[in-house]
TORKOLKOL-532455 format. One record per residue (C-alpha): residue number from 1; x, y, z. Coordinates in nm, 3 decimals, always signed. Example, Ala and Ser with C-alpha at 12.3 -4.5 7.8 and 13.67 -1.06 7.14 Angstrom:
# TORKOLKOL-532455
@nr 1&px +1.230&py -0.450&pz +0.780
@nr 2&px +1.367&py -0.106&pz +0.714
This chain:
# TORKOLKOL-532455
@nr 1&px +3.329&py +31.305&pz +4.504
@nr 2&px +3.201&py +31.579&pz +4.733
@nr 3&px +2.938&py +31.786&pz +4.551
@nr 4&px +2.773&py +32.115&pz +4.647
@nr 5&px +2.473&py +32.266&pz +4.473
@nr 6&px +2.421&py +32.640&pz +4.452
@nr 7&px +2.051&py +32.693&pz +4.406
@nr 8&px +1.734&py +32.583&pz +4.583
@nr 9&px +1.466&py +32.693&pz +4.339
@nr 10&px +1.212&py +32.484&pz +4.150
@nr 11&px +1.444&py +32.300&pz +3.913
@nr 12&px +1.733&py +32.268&pz +4.159
@nr 13&px +1.533&py +32.002&pz +4.344
@nr 14&px +1.604&py +31.761&pz +4.058
@nr 15&px +1.977&py +31.830&pz +4.090
@nr 16&px +1.970&py +31.768&pz +4.467
@nr 17&px +1.775&py +31.445&pz +4.440
@nr 18&px +1.991&py +31.300&pz +4.161
@nr 19&px +2.319&py +31.375&pz +4.339
@nr 20&px +2.185&py +31.217&pz +4.657
@nr 21&px +2.140&py +30.877&pz +4.487
@nr 22&px +2.431&py +30.883&pz +4.240
@nr 23&px +2.701&py +30.626&pz +4.327
@nr 24&px +3.040&py +30.788&pz +4.367
@nr 25&px +2.893&py +31.127&pz +4.459
@nr 26&px +2.817&py +31.276&pz +4.799
@nr 27&px +2.589&py +31.578&pz +4.824
@nr 28&px +2.752&py +31.770&pz +5.110
@nr 29&px +2.582&py +32.116&pz +5.112
@nr 30&px +2.327&py +32.342&pz +4.943
@nr 31&px +2.349&py +32.720&pz +4.913
@nr 32&px +2.095&py +32.981&pz +4.806
@nr 33&px +2.066&py +33.356&pz +4.863
@nr 34&px +1.726&py +33.274&pz +5.012
@nr 35&px +1.835&py +33.105&pz +5.331
@nr 36&px +1.488&py +32.965&pz +5.402
@nr 37&px +1.486&py +32.783&pz +5.068
@nr 38&px +1.838&py +32.654&pz +5.123
@nr 39&px +1.749&py +32.531&pz +5.472
@nr 40&px +1.435&py +32.355&pz +5.354
@nr 41&px +1.618&py +32.180&pz +5.069
@nr 42&px +1.915&py +32.079&pz +5.286
@nr 43&px +1.688&py +31.939&pz +5.559
@nr 44&px +1.566&py +31.673&pz +5.315
@nr 45&px +1.918&py +31.527&pz +5.302
@nr 46&px +2.043&py +31.613&pz +5.650
@nr 47&px +2.324&py +31.833&pz +5.519
@nr 48&px +2.434&py +32.191&pz +5.599
@nr 49&px +2.293&py +32.492&pz +5.417
@nr 50&px +2.439&py +32.833&pz +5.341
@nr 51&px +2.322&py +33.167&pz +5.208
@nr 52&px +2.676&py +33.257&pz +5.098
@nr 53&px +2.859&py +33.034&pz +4.851
@nr 54&px +3.204&py +33.148&pz +4.963
@nr 55&px +3.129&py +33.043&pz +5.320
@nr 56&px +3.011&py +32.708&pz +5.187
@nr 57&px +3.332&py +32.655&pz +4.988
@nr 58&px +3.542&py +32.723&pz +5.297
@nr 59&px +3.332&py +32.509&pz +5.528
@nr 60&px +3.278&py +32.189&pz +5.326
@nr 61&px +3.570&py +32.190&pz +5.074
@nr 62&px +3.385&py +32.042&pz +4.774
@nr 63&px +3.532&py +31.859&pz +4.475
@nr 64&px +3.260&py +31.972&pz +4.230
@nr 65&px +3.021&py +32.268&pz +4.216
@nr 66&px +2.677&py +32.238&pz +4.055
@nr 67&px +2.526&py +32.580&pz +3.975
@nr 68&px +2.147&py +32.568&pz +3.947
@nr 69&px +2.055&py +32.938&pz +3.970
@nr 70&px +1.905&py +33.195&pz +3.728
@nr 71&px +2.134&py +33.305&pz +3.440
@nr 72&px +2.222&py +33.652&pz +3.574
@nr 73&px +2.418&py +33.492&pz +3.861
@nr 74&px +2.628&py +33.255&pz +3.651
@nr 75&px +2.927&py +33.475&pz +3.574
@nr 76&px +2.988&py +33.549&pz +3.941
@nr 77&px +2.942&py +33.187&pz +4.050
@nr 78&px +3.147&py +33.028&pz +3.771
@nr 79&px +3.426&py +33.278&pz +3.843
@nr 80&px +3.414&py +33.193&pz +4.213
@nr 81&px +3.442&py +32.819&pz +4.144
@nr 82&px +3.721&py +32.868&pz +3.891
@nr 83&px +3.920&py +33.088&pz +4.130
@nr 84&px +3.924&py +32.794&pz +4.370
@nr 85&px +4.021&py +32.548&pz +4.096
@nr 86&px +3.689&py +32.367&pz +4.123
@nr 87&px +3.523&py +32.199&pz +3.824
@nr 88&px +3.167&py +32.321&pz +3.777
@nr 89&px +2.841&py +32.234&pz +3.606
@nr 90&px +2.630&py +32.537&pz +3.515
@nr 91&px +2.262&py +32.537&pz +3.426
@nr 92&px +2.143&py +32.672&pz +3.094
@nr 93&px +2.078&py +32.941&pz +2.980
@nr 94&px +2.449&py +32.993&pz +3.036
@nr 95&px +2.402&py +33.372&pz +3.067
@nr 96&px +2.144&py +33.641&pz +2.981
@nr 97&px +2.334&py +33.739&pz +2.663
@nr 98&px +2.573&py +33.575&pz +2.418
@nr 99&px +2.845&py +33.823&pz +2.513
@nr 100&px +2.814&py +33.737&pz +2.881
@nr 101&px +2.808&py +33.365&pz +2.800
@nr 102&px +3.147&py +33.411&pz +2.635
@nr 103&px +3.267&py +33.584&pz +2.951
@nr 104&px +3.143&py +33.291&pz +3.161
@nr 105&px +3.339&py +33.046&pz +2.946
@nr 106&px +3.648&py +33.270&pz +2.956
@nr 107&px +3.632&py +33.292&pz +3.336
@nr 108&px +3.667&py +32.913&pz +3.361
@nr 109&px +3.927&py +32.885&pz +3.085
@nr 110&px +4.154&py +33.149&pz +3.239
@nr 111&px +4.197&py +32.917&pz +3.536
@nr 112&px +4.200&py +32.600&pz +3.324
@nr 113&px +3.892&py +32.492&pz +3.518
@nr 114&px +3.641&py +32.245&pz +3.376
@nr 115&px +3.299&py +32.396&pz +3.301
@nr 116&px +3.011&py +32.183&pz +3.172
@nr 117&px +2.669&py +32.317&pz +3.074
@nr 118&px +2.376&py +32.139&pz +3.238
@nr 119&px +2.188&py +32.069&pz +2.915
@nr 120&px +1.995&py +31.754&pz +3.001
@nr 121&px +1.753&py +31.713&pz +2.709
@nr 122&px +2.010&py +31.524&pz +2.500
@nr 123&px +2.037&py +31.285&pz +2.797
@nr 124&px +1.667&py +31.203&pz +2.791
@nr 125&px +1.640&py +30.830&pz +2.719
@nr 126&px +1.429&py +30.861&pz +2.404
@nr 127&px +1.693&py +31.082&pz +2.238
@nr 128&px +1.976&py +30.850&pz +2.345
@nr 129&px +1.782&py +30.561&pz +2.189
@nr 130&px +1.717&py +30.762&pz +1.872
@nr 131&px +2.086&py +30.839&pz +1.843
@nr 132&px +2.173&py +30.470&pz +1.875
@nr 133&px +1.920&py +30.374&pz +1.607
@nr 134&px +2.056&py +30.642&pz +1.374
@nr 135&px +2.413&py +30.519&pz +1.430
@nr 136&px +2.303&py +30.159&pz +1.367
@nr 137&px +2.155&py +30.261&pz +1.029
@nr 138&px +1.797&py +30.179&pz +1.122
@nr 139&px +1.662&py +30.484&pz +0.937
@nr 140&px +1.881&py +30.445&pz +0.630
@nr 141&px +1.967&py +30.783&pz +0.482
@nr 142&px +1.824&py +31.025&pz +0.737
@nr 143&px +1.678&py +31.329&pz +0.563
@nr 144&px +1.452&py +31.519&pz +0.804
@nr 145&px +1.356&py +31.581&pz +1.164
@nr 146&px +1.061&py +31.771&pz +1.309
@nr 147&px +0.947&py +31.852&pz +1.662
@nr 148&px +0.618&py +32.006&pz +1.781
@nr 149&px +0.659&py +32.169&pz +2.124
@nr 150&px +0.326&py +32.180&pz +2.310
@nr 151&px +0.369&py +32.178&pz +2.693
@nr 152&px +0.043&py +32.370&pz +2.748
@nr 153&px +0.169&py +32.566&pz +3.049
@nr 154&px +0.171&py +32.919&pz +2.908
@nr 155&px -0.186&py +33.047&pz +2.901
@nr 156&px -0.322&py +33.352&pz +3.079
@nr 157&px -0.202&py +33.592&pz +3.345
@nr 158&px -0.093&py +33.312&pz +3.580
@nr 159&px +0.135&py +33.142&pz +3.327
@nr 160&px +0.457&py +33.005&pz +3.487
@nr 161&px +0.402&py +33.183&pz +3.821
@nr 162&px +0.364&py +32.868&pz +4.029
@nr 163&px +0.687&py +32.710&pz +3.907
@nr 164&px +0.931&py +32.958&pz +3.747
@nr 165&px +0.783&py +33.309&pz +3.769
@nr 166&px +1.088&py +33.479&pz +3.614
@nr 167&px +0.976&py +33.325&pz +3.282
@nr 168&px +0.717&py +33.602&pz +3.255
@nr 169&px +0.981&py +33.875&pz +3.248
@nr 170&px +1.227&py +33.721&pz +3.003
@nr 171&px +1.242&py +33.939&pz +2.692
@nr 172&px +1.384&py +33.641&pz +2.503
@nr 173&px +1.179&py +33.343&pz +2.608
@nr 174&px +1.074&py +33.060&pz +2.375
@nr 175&px +1.409&py +33.022&pz +2.199
@nr 176&px +1.645&py +33.138&pz +2.477
@nr 177&px +1.483&py +32.939&pz +2.757
@nr 178&px +1.318&py +32.643&pz +2.583
@nr 179&px +1.418&py +32.622&pz +2.218
@nr 180&px +1.786&py +32.607&pz +2.313
@nr 181&px +1.721&py +32.254&pz +2.442
@nr 182&px +1.617&py +32.150&pz +2.095
@nr 183&px +1.895&py +32.334&pz +1.917
@nr 184&px +2.131&py +32.116&pz +2.120
@nr 185&px +1.922&py +31.801&pz +2.072
@nr 186&px +1.890&py +31.854&pz +1.696
@nr 187&px +2.270&py +31.884&pz +1.675
@nr 188&px +2.308&py +31.570&pz +1.889
@nr 189&px +2.088&py +31.377&pz +1.647
@nr 190&px +2.175&py +31.524&pz +1.306
@nr 191&px +2.508&py +31.702&pz +1.340
@nr 192&px +2.615&py +32.058&pz +1.267
@nr 193&px +2.366&py +32.332&pz +1.175
@nr 194&px +2.461&py +32.538&pz +0.869
@nr 195&px +2.162&py +32.772&pz +0.841
@nr 196&px +1.832&py +32.880&pz +1.000
@nr 197&px +1.513&py +33.062&pz +0.911
@nr 198&px +1.276&py +33.171&pz +1.187
@nr 199&px +0.936&py +33.327&pz +1.253
@nr 200&px +0.871&py +33.417&pz +1.617
@nr 201&px +0.572&py +33.574&pz +1.791
@nr 202&px +0.407&py +33.633&pz +2.128
@nr 203&px +0.066&py +33.476&pz +2.187
@nr 204&px +0.027&py +33.545&pz +2.560
@nr 205&px +0.052&py +33.921&pz +2.611
@nr 206&px +0.088&py +33.881&pz +2.987
@nr 207&px +0.455&py +33.790&pz +2.934
@nr 208&px +0.746&py +33.991&pz +2.798
@nr 209&px +0.898&py +33.756&pz +2.542
@nr 210&px +0.805&py +33.540&pz +2.246
@nr 211&px +0.623&py +33.215&pz +2.329
@nr 212&px +0.558&py +33.073&pz +1.982
@nr 213&px +0.749&py +33.026&pz +1.662
@nr 214&px +0.864&py +32.812&pz +1.374
@nr 215&px +1.233&py +32.755&pz +1.300
@nr 216&px +1.374&py +32.576&pz +0.996
@nr 217&px +1.722&py +32.425&pz +1.025
@nr 218&px +1.964&py +32.304&pz +0.760
@nr 219&px +2.244&py +32.064&pz +0.850
@nr 220&px +2.590&py +32.002&pz +0.710
@nr 221&px +2.495&py +31.654&pz +0.582
@nr 222&px +2.202&py +31.796&pz +0.384
@nr 223&px +1.915&py +31.715&pz +0.619
@nr 224&px +1.647&py +31.962&pz +0.725
@nr 225&px +1.488&py +32.012&pz +1.065
@nr 226&px +1.171&py +32.186&pz +1.177
@nr 227&px +1.091&py +32.318&pz +1.524
@nr 228&px +0.726&py +32.424&pz +1.558
@nr 229&px +0.660&py +32.544&pz +1.911
@nr 230&px +0.414&py +32.723&pz +2.132
@nr 231&px +0.377&py +32.698&pz +2.508
@nr 232&px +0.002&py +32.761&pz +2.513
@nr 233&px -0.140&py +32.443&pz +2.358
@nr 234&px -0.085&py +32.095&pz +2.494
@nr 235&px -0.045&py +31.755&pz +2.331
@nr 236&px -0.160&py +31.400&pz +2.398
@nr 237&px +0.031&py +31.287&pz +2.707
@nr 238&px -0.024&py +31.186&pz +3.067
@nr 239&px +0.235&py +31.450&pz +3.162
@nr 240&px +0.275&py +31.716&pz +2.894
@nr 241&px +0.611&py +31.823&pz +3.041
@nr 242&px +0.769&py +31.477&pz +3.008
@nr 243&px +0.871&py +31.513&pz +2.642
@nr 244&px +0.724&py +31.865&pz +2.596
@nr 245&px +0.590&py +31.753&pz +2.258
@nr 246&px +0.628&py +31.503&pz +1.976
@nr 247&px +0.910&py +31.430&pz +1.729
@nr 248&px +0.942&py +31.261&pz +1.390
@nr 249&px +1.270&py +31.133&pz +1.241
@nr 250&px +1.240&py +31.039&pz +0.874
@nr 251&px +1.483&py +30.840&pz +0.663
@nr 252&px +1.492&py +30.629&pz +0.351
@nr 253&px +1.385&py +30.313&pz +0.536
@nr 254&px +1.105&py +30.459&pz +0.748
@nr 255&px +0.986&py +30.693&pz +1.021
@nr 256&px +1.065&py +30.692&pz +1.394
@nr 257&px +0.810&py +30.880&pz +1.604
@nr 258&px +0.833&py +30.998&pz +1.967
@nr 259&px +0.500&py +31.034&pz +2.146
@nr 260&px +0.418&py +31.244&pz +2.452
@nr 261&px +0.461&py +30.955&pz +2.696
@nr 262&px +0.818&py +30.875&pz +2.594
@nr 263&px +0.714&py +30.596&pz +2.360
@nr 264&px +0.900&py +30.535&pz +2.034
@nr 265&px +0.714&py +30.405&pz +1.728
@nr 266&px +0.872&py +30.263&pz +1.413
@nr 267&px +0.706&py +30.250&pz +1.073
@nr 268&px +0.910&py +30.097&pz +0.794
@nr 269&px +0.842&py +30.231&pz +0.446
@nr 270&px +0.515&py +30.074&pz +0.331
@nr 271&px +0.473&py +29.895&pz +0.664
@nr 272&px +0.256&py +29.929&pz +0.974
@nr 273&px +0.363&py +30.142&pz +1.271
@nr 274&px +0.459&py +29.940&pz +1.579
@nr 275&px +0.605&py +30.017&pz +1.920
@nr 276&px +0.984&py +30.015&pz +1.950
@nr 277&px +1.059&py +29.873&pz +2.291
@nr 278&px +1.347&py +30.016&pz +2.495
@nr 279&px +1.421&py +30.052&pz +2.866
@nr 280&px +1.397&py +30.379&pz +3.053
@nr 281&px +1.304&py +30.504&pz +3.399
@nr 282&px +1.023&py +30.751&pz +3.461
@nr 283&px +1.210&py +30.904&pz +3.756
@nr 284&px +1.312&py +31.260&pz +3.835
@nr 285&px +1.292&py +31.498&pz +3.539
@nr 286&px +1.255&py +31.393&pz +3.174
@nr 287&px +1.324&py +31.022&pz +3.205
@nr 288&px +1.588&py +31.078&pz +3.475
@nr 289&px +1.794&py +31.295&pz +3.241
@nr 290&px +1.936&py +31.509&pz +3.523
@nr 291&px +2.078&py +31.196&pz +3.684
@nr 292&px +2.212&py +31.077&pz +3.347
@nr 293&px +2.391&py +31.407&pz +3.283
@nr 294&px +2.541&py +31.415&pz +3.631
@nr 295&px +2.657&py +31.054&pz +3.598
@nr 296&px +2.816&py +31.145&pz +3.264
@nr 297&px +3.015&py +31.432&pz +3.419
@nr 298&px +3.118&py +31.216&pz +3.713
@nr 299&px +3.240&py +30.947&pz +3.474
@nr 300&px +3.447&py +31.204&pz +3.287
@nr 301&px +3.607&py +31.337&pz +3.604
@nr 302&px +3.672&py +30.991&pz +3.747
@nr 303&px +3.756&py +30.783&pz +3.439
@nr 304&px +3.835&py +31.035&pz +3.166
@nr 305&px +3.545&py +30.933&pz +2.941
@nr 306&px +3.460&py +31.166&pz +2.651
@nr 307&px +3.270&py +31.472&pz +2.770
@nr 308&px +2.958&py +31.615&pz +2.608
@nr 309&px +2.851&py +31.979&pz +2.647
@nr 310&px +3.169&py +32.143&pz +2.761
@nr 311&px +3.102&py +32.515&pz +2.792
@nr 312&px +3.332&py +32.596&pz +2.500
@nr 313&px +3.148&py +32.352&pz +2.272
@nr 314&px +2.813&py +32.475&pz +2.398
@nr 315&px +2.881&py +32.826&pz +2.270
@nr 316&px +2.795&py +32.691&pz +1.923
@nr 317&px +2.435&py +32.641&pz +2.041
@nr 318&px +2.427&py +33.004&pz +2.146
@nr 319&px +2.563&py +33.118&pz +1.809
@nr 320&px +2.272&py +32.933&pz +1.649
@nr 321&px +2.030&py +33.094&pz +1.896
@nr 322&px +2.161&py +33.437&pz +1.798
@nr 323&px +2.111&py +33.351&pz +1.430
@nr 324&px +1.752&py +33.244&pz +1.502
@nr 325&px +1.667&py +33.576&pz +1.666
@nr 326&px +1.840&py +33.770&pz +1.391
@nr 327&px +1.653&py +33.574&pz +1.123
@nr 328&px +1.320&py +33.655&pz +1.286
@nr 329&px +1.415&py +34.020&pz +1.334
@nr 330&px +1.544&py +34.073&pz +0.979
@nr 331&px +1.302&py +33.836&pz +0.806
@nr 332&px +1.572&py +33.641&pz +0.621
@nr 333&px +1.765&py +33.316&pz +0.605
@nr 334&px +2.085&py +33.312&pz +0.811
@nr 335&px +2.389&py +33.114&pz +0.707
@nr 336&px +2.612&py +32.982&pz +0.985
């Protein structure tokens, strides 16, 4: 399958690299409005580069478009792919606002064109293993989940500038840019969210948006979840951006803990905590989660396997995000 990537910024490098080694895919071109960035990225793989996506579509005739650009460009690019009947993967955040995200989804649906959101956290190997253990009944009756986000990259006037400088100007930041990963992951692990309560604040006054907060989730099966995040402090890890923090899953038979190095630890009720061994690769981003997501989409297109994170389904995550911001703004519990 001939794949093109639109985007040559910081995170797009993980898309490029994963496509280049994915069996059944051929990375055939890279486009970016900044031609120098596109040229530099394309030179790594010996493929053509473009500063205009329409020219790229005409020249290389792709089978799949991977959009790895900032959110404000997504409506235009998804529309362009859909107009050509091309399936597309689009990075999150899907759009700057919920209303525009709906328009992005509608643009693809009008042409009956497949659109998948590149939400790779649920494809991180520790969460896939957690999901398998939950399904196997290892935790018994699962009753709570909590995650402490502590990447430690958000202090001072230089926060985020070296990697993703537009972070500083996002008026919605912690939840819209980062917390959305965990809204999706919480739903992957525990099912549908039925209510939220949030407290959000800004600790680093050099940025525009919130960078700390606590969000309580309730789930349809009766469980509760807690997201406690700030981007200023770090946690115990060789690479604090690998897992971005630590998680605890608690059930009637014991507790499953995720540490900052991707390790899982099991403590049965009344027992001693011990390592839970499982296989994963410390390659690319987040345990090779970009590769895993791309392989998942390729499998769907080639073999018809069940698809996760279609754009239509992903709108539910954005509804929850909107409820989180409204809860913080109005200081009340929000039912979904």
